[in-house]
N, C-alpha and C positions, 0 to 999 in steps of 0.2 A: 492608375497608380505615380504619372509620369507630371499630370495636372499639377497631383496633391503635391511632389518628389518641385516643379518649377516655381508654385507660389512661396513652400517653406523656403528659398531659397530664394527671391523679392520679396518675402516680410523681412531674413536674416540680413540681407544684403540695406532695405529699408531703415531698417533699426539701427544697420553699424554704421547709419551714413550721419543721426544725432539728429536732434531736434530741427524743425525746416526758419530758416534765416530769413529777419523779412531786410528787406529791399533797403541799401543806404536812401541815406537823406543829407539832401542838401540845404545848407543853409548862408544867409548874408550877415557878418555882424560889422557894425561902423564899429570902426577902434579907433580910439580918442590917445592921445597921448601921444603923435607916430612922430616924429619932428624932426628923423633925417633921415637920409634910404637907406640905412643900414637898421632900422627901425625893425622894419617888414621881416627881416630872417630872426630878433627874436622872439616879434609875434609869431611865426610862423614855427618855429621850432617850440613855444610853448605848446600850444596846441595841440601840432603835432605828434605831442609825450603822449596825450591823450589817448588812455587806452576806449580802441575804439573806432579812430580817428584814423581817415582808410587815407584822403592829404588834403591838407588846405593852398590857401593861392589866396599872397597879403599884397594889398595892390595901397601905395606905398599915396600914391595921387591922391583916389580917392578914396584913402582913410577908409575903406575895407579888405575884409576875408572876404570865401566863399569856400563856407568847408562841405565834404564829404567820410559823413561817417558813421557806423551799422548801429541805426537804434538801439538795438538789443544790447552792446554795449559800450556805447559815448555817456559820462558821465559827468560834469556842468563843463562843459565846453568856454563861458562866457569867464569863467573862474582860473580857469591857465591861463587867460591875460589877461586879470586885472594881480595875480598874482606877479605874476612878470613885469608890472609897471605901467600895462597898458588896456587901462574897464575899457569894455567892449558889448555892448547888445543886438540883439538879433532885430536886424527890419525887415518890415511886413512884405 
């Protein structure tokens, strides 16, 4: 009886936790049209507003952005930078 109760409680807790999430993914983007030291702030704000993005580090010197995001929820990140005026592409 105790085993059945323990299994029922475990099953309920597992169901309440929701679906399993995928591991966060990290990508590097090449970001064009950054012409001053303030541009990375705009790019970072555009990227971090995308649902599912966990964080972004934008570097003016290398013209890149390293983005960590939840693969289950992230939409097109490059569209966000392009809409902000800074087209980007995924680096291999």
